[in-house]
C-alpha positions in Angstrom: 27.2 24.9 -0.4 27.8 22.5 2.5 25.0 21.4 4.7 24.7 18.7 7.3 22.4 16.0 8.5 21.8 18.2 11.6 20.5 21.0 9.3 18.3 18.5 7.5 16.7 17.3 10.7 16.5 20.6 12.6 16.4 23.2 9.9 15.0 21.5 6.8 13.9 24.8 5.1 17.4 26.2 5.4 19.0 22.9 4.4 17.0 22.6 1.1 17.5 26.3 0.4 21.2 25.8 0.7 21.0 22.8 -1.7 19.5 25.1 -4.3 22.8 27.0 -4.5 24.4 24.0 -6.2 23.5 22.1 -9.3 21.3 19.0 -8.9 23.3 16.2 -7.4 21.9 12.7 -6.9 25.0 11.0 -5.5 24.2 11.3 -1.8 20.4 10.9 -2.2 21.1 7.6 -4.0 23.3 6.5 -1.1 20.5 7.4 1.4 18.0 5.4 -0.5 20.4 2.6 -1.0 20.9 2.4 2.8 17.2 2.2 3.2 16.9 -0.5 0.5 19.6 -2.7 2.1 17.9 -2.5 5.5 14.5 -3.2 4.0 15.9 -6.1 2.0 17.3 -7.6 5.3 13.9 -7.1 7.0 12.1 -8.7 4.0 14.5 -11.7 4.2 13.9 -12.3 7.9 10.2 -11.6 7.8 9.8 -14.1 4.9 11.4 -16.7 7.1 8.1 -17.3 8.9 6.3 -17.7 5.6 9.0 -20.1 4.4 8.5 -22.1 7.6 4.7 -22.1 7.1 5.1 -23.3 3.6 7.8 -25.9 4.4 5.4 -28.7 3.5 3.8 -27.5 0.3 7.0 -25.8 -1.0 9.5 -28.4 0.0 13.1 -27.1 0.0 12.2 -23.7 -1.4 12.4 -21.8 1.9 15.7 -20.1 0.9 14.3 -19.0 -2.4 11.2 -17.5 -0.8 13.4 -15.5 1.5 15.7 -14.4 -1.3 12.8 -13.3 -3.5 11.3 -11.3 -0.6 14.6 -9.6 0.1 15.1 -8.6 -3.5 11.5 -7.4 -3.8 11.9 -5.3 -0.7 15.2 -3.9 -1.9 13.9 -2.9 -5.4 10.7 -1.7 -3.9 12.5 1.1 -2.0 13.9 2.5 -5.3 10.6 2.2 -7.0 9.0 4.0 -4.1 11.5 6.8 -4.4 11.1 7.2 -8.2 7.3 7.0 -8.1 6.9 9.4 -5.2 9.3 11.9 -6.9 7.3 11.6 -10.1 4.0 12.2 -8.2 5.4 15.2 -6.4 6.8 16.6 -9.7 3.5 16.1 -11.6 1.2 17.4 -8.8 3.5 20.5 -8.5 2.7 21.3 -12.1 -0.9 22.1 -11.0 0.7 24.9 -8.9 2.9 26.0 -11.9 6.0 24.5 -10.3 9.3 24.9 -12.0 12.6 23.1 -11.9 13.9 19.8 -13.4 12.8 16.3 -12.2 16.4 15.6 -11.1 16.1 18.4 -8.5 12.8 16.9 -7.2 14.3 13.4 -7.0 17.4 14.8 -5.2 15.2 16.5 -2.5 13.0 13.5 -2.1 16.1 11.3 -1.7 17.5 13.6 1.0 14.1 13.5 2.7 14.2 9.7 2.7 16.6 9.8 5.6 13.9 9.3 8.2 12.8 6.2 6.3 16.3 4.7 6.7 16.0 5.2 10.5 12.5 3.8 10.5 13.6 0.8 8.5 16.4 0.1 11.0 13.9 0.3 13.9 11.6 -2.1 12.0 14.4 -4.5 11.4 15.2 -4.5 15.1 11.5 -5.1 15.9 11.5 -8.1 13.5 14.6 -9.6 15.1 12.9 -9.3 18.5 9.4 -10.5 17.7 9.8 -13.0 14.8 11.7 -15.7 16.8 8.8 -15.8 19.2 6.2 -16.4 16.5 4.7 -19.9 16.6 4.4 -21.0 13.0 2.2 -23.9 12.2 3.1 -26.3 9.4 0.6 -26.1 6.5 -0.8 -29.2 5.0 0.4 -29.8 1.4 -2.1 -29.2 -1.4 -4.9 -28.3 1.1 -6.0 -24.7 0.6 -8.3 -24.7 3.6 -5.5 -26.0 5.9 -3.1 -23.4 4.5 -5.6 -20.6 5.0 -6.2 -21.7 8.6 -2.5 -21.9 9.2 -2.0 -18.4 7.9 -4.8 -17.1 10.2 -3.3 -18.9 13.1 0.1 -17.4 12.5 -1.2 -13.9 12.0 -3.2 -14.2 15.3 0.0 -15.1 17.2 0.6 -12.5 19.9 4.1 -11.8 18.8 3.1 -11.4 15.1 0.3 -9.1 16.1 2.7 -7.0 18.2 5.2 -6.9 15.4 2.4 -5.8 13.0 1.1 -3.1 15.3 4.5 -1.7 16.3 5.8 -1.9 12.8 2.8 0.0 11.4 3.2 2.7 14.1 6.9 3.1 13.3 6.2 3.2 9.5 3.5 5.9 9.9 5.6 8.0 12.3 8.7 8.0 10.1 6.8 8.6 6.9 5.2 11.6 8.5 8.7 12.9 9.4 9.8 12.3 5.8 6.7 14.1 4.6 7.6 17.1 6.6 11.1 17.2 5.0 9.6 16.7 1.6 7.4 19.7 2.0 10.4 21.9 2.3 12.4 20.0 -0.3 9.7 20.2 -3.0 9.0 23.8 -2.1 12.5 24.8 -3.1 12.9 22.2 -5.9 9.7 23.3 -7.6 9.5 27.0 -6.5 6.2 26.6 -4.6 4.7 28.4 -1.7 4.7 26.5 1.6 0.9 25.9 1.2 1.2 24.5 -2.3 4.1 22.3 -1.4 2.2 20.9 1.6 -0.7 20.0 -0.6 1.6 18.5 -3.2 3.1 16.2 -0.6 0.1 15.4 1.5 -2.1 14.1 -1.3 0.0 11.1 -2.3 1.3 10.5 1.3 -2.1 10.7 2.7 -3.5 8.2 0.2 -0.5 5.9 0.9 -1.1 6.1 4.7 -4.8 5.3 4.3 -4.0 2.2 2.2 -1.4 1.0 4.7 -3.6 1.4 7.8 -6.6 -0.1 5.9 -4.4 -3.1 5.0 -3.4 -3.6 8.6 -6.9 -3.4 9.8 -8.1 -5.8 7.2 -5.3 -8.2 8.0 -6.2 -8.0 11.6 -9.8 -8.9 10.8 -8.8 -11.8 8.7 -6.5 -13.1 11.4 -9.4 -13.1 13.7 -11.2 -15.5 11.4 -14.7 -15.3 9.9 
């Protein structure tokens, strides 16, 4: 049965109910996640550029390698996130006697990743706006104290702080949007009540959000120095 992105955004319950009329199909969900992975990889590449500049002294001519590693890690991380999250939803749903194959859960989670693609694109634009304005000090080779001070100085830069703050807000907002879609997707994929599906989604997503926000707060404290 055909369904559209408009249905996914505006009528997620009807969208995922319609998907259940067909066998599990991961082709489009994989493309959705792939789009998010490509954008995240680009963002990782550009963001790592400030680290590469910071480490220009200690790391010599390895700036390009640092950026490439960051891009690959960000790209792969999106697929790992999809698989791990699908597995967590699948396993938690077992507590509520959920039924249905893992492929169906992965399919629905892949569809629900669409807001993350939009959020990644917004984050990439923010990086392109703020990163060029970040003043990056050059770390002193082989001097851990100087490197630590340089990192704190860079993280305290107003443009970097603005990027961190706005990026976190964007990540949280679009993850909450995805969580809303996943509730309906997992509800149909695993045959759960709306309440049980909400609990299934909100446990891992809530923990992830706590970790993200705590990491940003701790990073801000470190940037402020001792």
